Structure formats: structure tokens, C-alpha cells
C-alpha atoms as a printed R data frame, in Angstrom:
    type eleno elety resid chain resno       x       y       z
1   ATOM     1    CA   UNK     A     1   2.658  -0.052 -18.689
2   ATOM     2    CA   UNK     A     2   0.245  -2.589 -16.959
3   ATOM     3    CA   UNK     A     3  -1.052  -0.637 -14.011
4   ATOM     4    CA   UNK     A     4   0.446  -3.363 -11.194
5   ATOM     5    CA   UNK     A     5   3.520  -5.082  -9.883
6   ATOM     6    CA   UNK     A     6   2.694  -8.709 -10.424
7   ATOM     7    CA   UNK     A     7   1.750  -7.725 -14.172
8   ATOM     8    CA   UNK     A     8   4.802  -6.208 -14.676
9   ATOM     9    CA   UNK     A     9   7.035  -9.004 -12.753
10  ATOM    10    CA   UNK     A    10   5.485 -11.575 -14.991
11  ATOM    11    CA   UNK     A    11   6.086  -9.287 -18.281
12  ATOM    12    CA   UNK     A    12  10.171  -8.734 -17.501
13  ATOM    13    CA   UNK     A    13  10.068 -12.943 -16.456
14  ATOM    14    CA   UNK     A    14   8.741 -13.622 -20.040
15  ATOM    15    CA   UNK     A    15  10.447 -11.122 -21.992
16  ATOM    16    CA   UNK     A    16  13.677 -12.378 -20.365
17  ATOM    17    CA   UNK     A    17  12.682 -15.897 -21.577
18  ATOM    18    CA   UNK     A    18  11.846 -14.896 -24.919
19  ATOM    19    CA   UNK     A    19  15.383 -12.784 -25.362
20  ATOM    20    CA   UNK     A    20  17.055 -15.837 -24.322
21  ATOM    21    CA   UNK     A    21  15.610 -18.016 -26.738
22  ATOM    22    CA   UNK     A    22  16.119 -15.617 -29.325
23  ATOM    23    CA   UNK     A    23  19.744 -14.410 -28.664
24  ATOM    24    CA   UNK     A    24  21.191 -15.390 -31.733
25  ATOM    25    CA   UNK     A    25  19.019 -12.689 -33.855
26  ATOM    26    CA   UNK     A    26  20.544 -10.133 -31.486
27  ATOM    27    CA   UNK     A    27  22.600  -7.235 -32.906
28  ATOM    28    CA   UNK     A    28  25.883  -7.418 -30.076
29  ATOM    29    CA   UNK     A    29  25.459  -3.607 -29.670
30  ATOM    30    CA   UNK     A    30  22.092  -2.977 -29.969
31  ATOM    31    CA   UNK     A    31  21.023  -5.408 -26.696
32  ATOM    32    CA   UNK     A    32  19.382  -3.200 -24.567
33  ATOM    33    CA   UNK     A    33  16.768  -1.729 -27.339
34  ATOM    34    CA   UNK     A    34  15.948  -5.264 -28.448
35  ATOM    35    CA   UNK     A    35  15.472  -6.380 -25.126
36  ATOM    36    CA   UNK     A    36  13.235  -3.219 -24.357
37  ATOM    37    CA   UNK     A    37  11.433  -3.907 -27.385
38  ATOM    38    CA   UNK     A    38  10.233  -7.563 -26.694
39  ATOM    39    CA   UNK     A    39   9.687  -5.953 -22.989
40  ATOM    40    CA   UNK     A    40   7.030  -3.479 -24.456
41  ATOM    41    CA   UNK     A    41   5.654  -6.018 -26.875
42  ATOM    42    CA   UNK     A    42   5.048  -8.359 -23.764
43  ATOM    43    CA   UNK     A    43   3.453  -5.584 -21.980
44  ATOM    44    CA   UNK     A    44   1.145  -4.575 -24.671
45  ATOM    45    CA   UNK     A    45   0.014  -8.310 -25.218
46  ATOM    46    CA   UNK     A    46  -0.535  -8.796 -21.020
47  ATOM    47    CA   UNK     A    47  -2.326  -5.498 -21.015
48  ATOM    48    CA   UNK     A    48  -4.814  -6.632 -23.963
49  ATOM    49    CA   UNK     A    49  -5.243  -9.866 -21.969
50  ATOM    50    CA   UNK     A    50  -5.974  -8.273 -19.040
51  ATOM    51    CA   UNK     A    51  -8.065  -5.426 -20.659
52  ATOM    52    CA   UNK     A    52 -10.311  -8.346 -21.972
53  ATOM    53    CA   UNK     A    53 -10.206 -10.252 -18.731
54  ATOM    54    CA   UNK     A    54 -11.433  -7.053 -16.549
55  ATOM    55    CA   UNK     A    55 -13.445  -4.455 -18.783
56  ATOM    56    CA   UNK     A    56 -14.413  -2.209 -16.314
57  ATOM    57    CA   UNK     A    57 -11.892  -0.841 -13.334
58  ATOM    58    CA   UNK     A    58 -13.266   0.769 -10.421
59  ATOM    59    CA   UNK     A    59 -11.661   3.823  -8.913
60  ATOM    60    CA   UNK     A    60  -9.936   3.684  -5.932
61  ATOM    61    CA   UNK     A    61 -11.913   5.213  -2.509
62  ATOM    62    CA   UNK     A    62 -10.561   7.976  -0.942
63  ATOM    63    CA   UNK     A    63  -9.840  11.645  -2.188
64  ATOM    64    CA   UNK     A    64  -7.219  14.283  -2.474
65  ATOM    65    CA   UNK     A    65  -7.702  17.506  -1.475
66  ATOM    66    CA   UNK     A    66  -4.685  19.381  -3.482
67  ATOM    67    CA   UNK     A    67  -2.546  20.591  -0.477
68  ATOM    68    CA   UNK     A    68   0.671  21.716  -1.394
69  ATOM    69    CA   UNK     A    69   2.139  19.329   0.959
70  ATOM    70    CA   UNK     A    70   0.117  15.819   0.988
71  ATOM    71    CA   UNK     A    71   0.707  13.436   3.921
72  ATOM    72    CA   UNK     A    72   1.601  10.111   2.962
73  ATOM    73    CA   UNK     A    73  -2.389   8.904   2.757
74  ATOM    74    CA   UNK     A    74  -3.234  11.539   0.764
75  ATOM    75    CA   UNK     A    75  -0.101  11.079  -1.629
76  ATOM    76    CA   UNK     A    76  -0.813   7.444  -1.971
77  ATOM    77    CA   UNK     A    77  -4.422   8.372  -2.793
78  ATOM    78    CA   UNK     A    78  -3.674  10.252  -5.627
79  ATOM    79    CA   UNK     A    79  -0.801   7.983  -6.665
80  ATOM    80    CA   UNK     A    80  -3.640   5.750  -7.138
81  ATOM    81    CA   UNK     A    81  -5.824   7.833  -8.484
82  ATOM    82    CA   UNK     A    82  -3.332   8.764 -10.864
83  ATOM    83    CA   UNK     A    83  -2.789   5.050 -12.068
84  ATOM    84    CA   UNK     A    84  -6.442   4.506 -12.255
85  ATOM    85    CA   UNK     A    85  -6.625   7.264 -14.672
86  ATOM    86    CA   UNK     A    86  -3.704   5.825 -16.788
87  ATOM    87    CA   UNK     A    87  -5.136   2.572 -16.876
88  ATOM    88    CA   UNK     A    88  -8.075   3.982 -18.437
89  ATOM    89    CA   UNK     A    89  -6.381   5.267 -21.304
90  ATOM    90    CA   UNK     A    90  -6.345   3.376 -24.900
91  ATOM    91    CA   UNK     A    91  -3.145   0.958 -25.331
92  ATOM    92    CA   UNK     A    92  -1.475   3.148 -28.062
93  ATOM    93    CA   UNK     A    93  -1.799   6.249 -25.704
94  ATOM    94    CA   UNK     A    94  -0.705   4.757 -22.402
95  ATOM    95    CA   UNK     A    95   2.381   3.561 -24.244
96  ATOM    96    CA   UNK     A    96   3.287   6.467 -25.800
97  ATOM    97    CA   UNK     A    97   2.613   8.504 -22.677
98  ATOM    98    CA   UNK     A    98   4.748   6.369 -20.782
99  ATOM    99    CA   UNK     A    99   8.144   5.849 -22.813
100 ATOM   100    CA   UNK     A   100   7.531   9.893 -22.855
101 ATOM   101    CA   UNK     A   101   7.094  11.055 -19.545
102 ATOM   102    CA   UNK     A   102   8.043   7.682 -17.318
103 ATOM   103    CA   UNK     A   103  10.931   6.120 -19.271
104 ATOM   104    CA   UNK     A   104  11.840   9.656 -20.312
105 ATOM   105    CA   UNK     A   105  12.665   8.254 -24.131
106 ATOM   106    CA   UNK     A   106  12.831  10.563 -27.166
107 ATOM   107    CA   UNK     A   107  10.544  10.537 -29.740
108 ATOM   108    CA   UNK     A   108  13.258   8.774 -31.850
109 ATOM   109    CA   UNK     A   109  14.162   6.454 -29.493
110 ATOM   110    CA   UNK     A   110  10.068   6.080 -29.426
111 ATOM   111    CA   UNK     A   111   9.901   5.493 -32.907
112 ATOM   112    CA   UNK     A   112  12.418   2.872 -33.065
113 ATOM   113    CA   UNK     A   113  11.140   0.581 -30.569
114 ATOM   114    CA   UNK     A   114   7.112   1.124 -31.423
115 ATOM   115    CA   UNK     A   115   7.786   1.341 -35.297
116 ATOM   116    CA   UNK     A   116   5.610   4.577 -35.045
117 ATOM   117    CA   UNK     A   117   6.384   7.682 -36.675
118 ATOM   118    CA   UNK     A   118   7.531  10.879 -34.612
119 ATOM   119    CA   UNK     A   119   4.488  13.001 -35.611
120 ATOM   120    CA   UNK     A   120   2.465   9.940 -34.605
121 ATOM   121    CA   UNK     A   121   4.185   9.690 -31.297
122 ATOM   122    CA   UNK     A   122   3.584  13.451 -30.934
123 ATOM   123    CA   UNK     A   123  -0.235  13.185 -31.614
124 ATOM   124    CA   UNK     A   124  -0.374  10.196 -29.215
125 ATOM   125    CA   UNK     A   125   1.332  11.960 -26.320
126 ATOM   126    CA   UNK     A   126  -0.877  14.889 -26.726
127 ATOM   127    CA   UNK     A   127  -3.813  13.113 -26.924
128 ATOM   128    CA   UNK     A   128  -2.916  10.910 -23.881
129 ATOM   129    CA   UNK     A   129  -2.259  14.075 -21.905
130 ATOM   130    CA   UNK     A   130  -5.897  15.693 -23.147
131 ATOM   131    CA   UNK     A   131  -7.585  12.424 -21.969
132 ATOM   132    CA   UNK     A   132  -5.295  11.680 -18.454
133 ATOM   133    CA   UNK     A   133  -6.394  15.584 -17.665
134 ATOM   134    CA   UNK     A   134  -9.931  15.355 -18.428
135 ATOM   135    CA   UNK     A   135 -10.094  11.871 -16.396
136 ATOM   136    CA   UNK     A   136  -8.273  13.258 -13.384
137 ATOM   137    CA   UNK     A   137 -10.819  16.703 -13.733
138 ATOM   138    CA   UNK     A   138 -13.808  14.417 -13.909
139 ATOM   139    CA   UNK     A   139 -12.607  12.080 -10.696
140 ATOM   140    CA   UNK     A   140 -11.816  15.315  -8.915
141 ATOM   141    CA   UNK     A   141 -15.127  16.661  -9.414
142 ATOM   142    CA   UNK     A   142 -16.725  13.206  -8.653
143 ATOM   143    CA   UNK     A   143 -14.858  13.025  -4.800
144 ATOM   144    CA   UNK     A   144 -15.364  16.760  -4.364
145 ATOM   145    CA   UNK     A   145 -18.509  17.907  -2.252
């Protein structure tokens, strides 16, 4: 959700500290979702703070030729491009995309964590995919001669 390891580590650490301080409010059988909700909220907060500091992200150098079996350098460049594109998505779209396609959560689980309705989450995932596709196609056009 945050785009880099250091920010993610900070979010996890802060989530555990907040969870520890609020442990008395946790239901014994709901610890996992409760902790995950705290973590998602920390990611949102840290992501918003970082976005205010860094208004523009520059795309990484290099290109991706689209071979069927890319070498490690091409795979790394493609991964960097995808991370760059995901970071360019709006916060609610990025969150929905990552919860659905990276965390592999159901829409019901996503609704429980985010408080958004299932139809809203489905629309966010669809729009995130559309925006991601457009960003990657545009980036590919810029890099291709």
C-alpha cells in the first residue's frame, strides 16, 4: 500500500504499538481482523503524509520489452514500473486494488476492514484496474521508440 519497504516497516511497527495500547478493546476471537484494520489505517495515514511531502513521483529508468521470459533486469524494471503505476493511483483505489489482488481478500472481508459497501469496493477495484492499465500503457508508449 505504501510503495516502499521502509514506510511499510514503520506502519507495521506503529500498528503493533497502537494495538498493544488498545488491547483491552479487542475481542478475543477477532484479533486478526482488528490488527489488520489498525495496520490499514496506519498505511492510509502514512501514505497521505508521504503524498503531501512528495507530490510527484518520477518513473524509474529503463524499459520493458515484453518478452515471454524476461531476464532479471527486465523483470526488475517491470516490477518498478508496476510499483510506480500503483503508487500513482488514488489512495482509495490503491487500497482496494491491493486488498483484492495482493492480499486476496473477498469483498466481504474488504467491506469489514474498510467500512465501505461491497458495490463501492467493486467499483473501486474496477476503476483501479482501468487506471493502472492506462498508466502502464502510457508508460510503455513513452519507453518504446
